[in-house]
N, C-alpha and C positions, 0 to 999 in steps of 0.2 A: 837559628841562633848558633853562632860558633864560639867556641872557647878553646884557644890554643895558646897557653901561657908562654910557650917557647917563642912564638912569633910576635904576640902582642899581649901584654899583661892585663887583659880586660875582655869583656864579652862583646861580640859583634852581632847586631841584629839587622839583617839585610831585608829590606822591603822591596821586592822585585817589581810590584805594580808601579811604584813611583821612582824607582832607582835611588831611593834614600837609604842611608845607613845610619844606625844609631850605635854609638860606641859607649860602653859603660866602663869607666875606669876611675878608681879612687873615690867612689861614691858620687861621681858626677856623670851626667849624660850629655853626649855631644851628638847633635843632629847635623849630618852633612848631606848634600845633594838636593835639598829642597830649594825651590826657587822663589817662593813667596812666603810671607808670614802666615797666611791662612793655610797653606800646605803644611808648614811646620806644625801648626796647631792641630790639624787633623791627623797628622802622623803621630804626634805625641799622644793624642787621645787613643789612637789605635794601639800603640805600644802599651799604654797604661791598662787598656782593656785586656790585652793578651797576658801581660805580666801579672795582673791581679789574680789570675788563676793559680799562680805559684807562690804568692806571698803568704807567709805564715804570720798570723796576728800575734803580737806579743801580749795582748790583753785577752784573756779568755772571755767568752761570751757569758753574760749574766744569766742566771737561772730564773 
């Protein structure tokens, strides 16, 4: 993942296996380079899995 606000005011997630790029800007996610709808779905599932490791929950777990 790249983040260079001088070049682009958002994060860039490059997926080399599929030559797909996910752009995160203004709270929106843009998927480019995918050729089919099933490919988009699998890429987004992969990104969600990777990103879930870094998400901080706003709701603390119940005891």
